[in-house]
C-alpha positions, 0 to 999 in steps of 0.5 A: 475546148470552146472558143470562150475559153481562150484568153491568150494566144501566142506562137512557140517555135511555130505552134500556136499556143492558147491559154485557158482556164483549164490550162495551156494547149498547143493546136495544130492542123489535122494532117493525117490519122494520129488516132491510127499512129498512136494505136500502132505505137501503144501496140508496139509498147512505145509510150513516148508520144503525146495523146490528143486532148481532142480533135474538133471537126477533124480540122485540127488537133489539141495537146496539152502544152508544157515548157521544158527546161532541161540543158539542150545537150542533155535533151539531146541525149535523151531524144537519141535514147528515145529515138533509138527505142522507137526504132528497135521497137518497130523494126521488120524486114521486108523483101529488096525491091530494086526499082525502089532502090533504083529510083532513089539511087538515080534521083540522088545521082541526078541530083548530085550531077545537077549540083556539080554542073551548076556549081562548076558554071558558077566558078567559071563565071566568077573567074572571068570577073575582073573583080569578085563581089564579096559573096563570089569571093566567099563562095570561091574561097571554099568551093573545093569543100562543096565539090568534095562533098558532092563527089563523096556523096556519089561514092558513097551512093554507089557503094550503096547501090552495089550492096543493095544489088547483092541483098534480099531483105532490108530493114524498115522502121516506123519513122517519126520523120521530123525528130529534132529538138523543136519536137521532142519535149524532155519532162519527167516523161519525155515525148515526140510532138508532131508525128504529121509525116510518120510512116515506115521507111529506112531508118537512116531518115530520122537521124538524118533530119535530126543532124541536118536540123540542129548540127550547128546547136549540139555534138552529133558526133557524140550523138551518133555514136550513142545512137549507134550504140543502141542501133547500129546501122548495117554497112548499106545503111551507113553508106546511104546515110553518109552520103545524104549527110553530105548533100546540102540544098542549092546555094542560090544567088539573089541580087543582095550581095550581103544576104547572099554572103549570109547564105553562103556562110551557112552552107559553107559551115554545113559543108565542113561540118558534114565532111568532118563528121563523115571523115570520123565515121570513115576513120572508125570503120577503117579501125574497125576492119 
């Protein structure tokens, strides 16, 4: 595509979109060897990706751009079906490497311990204030769910680690790594875009990303059950998945009380949603047992 072809440029969902006499395209920097990724997907009979139009001097990639106007809930259901198909078609098994398992376990445990210490210090500090600021009061009112989620996450990690000690093999799949409503186009032929971080790894990471990006847009509980009906997590996979769903980024207090309140409310919303989601999975597991 020559520079003179472009007569309009805009940004949609962070992508640079250009309109030319030959159609509409989006352009993204070249992050990895997509040709190799797409050849692998074709070999696995997975056609739900958007081929490149061209790649100029390996600096950026050009793809056809199409708007989708599907209802967001229908789109999410289609996303889950296509995502499960990706995992089904690319599942392989490998020997459990306990050094890698231990590294992941210890890293997540350290993250949880640091967050527990950080929030405990905040609680102690705010309790000593004669008058709490609105952002401090909001945090204090809902801090119990944050502590509860962190402790539950730790318990799931302990369970996962014990199961991995007794395992000799584990499943890995080819991960998109960024599956969400913004990276899925639902047309006559649906497809994922942005395969920049795609790699092999634990299957739980794809739905985890989807959950964290779109939990407040669509009903994740129903979508997770659809996904599980297609690709059921093993006991150790489910434990790790639930542990990581319960984890959230650290709440950092700035100098602006109003902005702090907005940030805290977002984290609180995630904390309650994650707690309810995990409790429902617990209930289903108990009934199954």
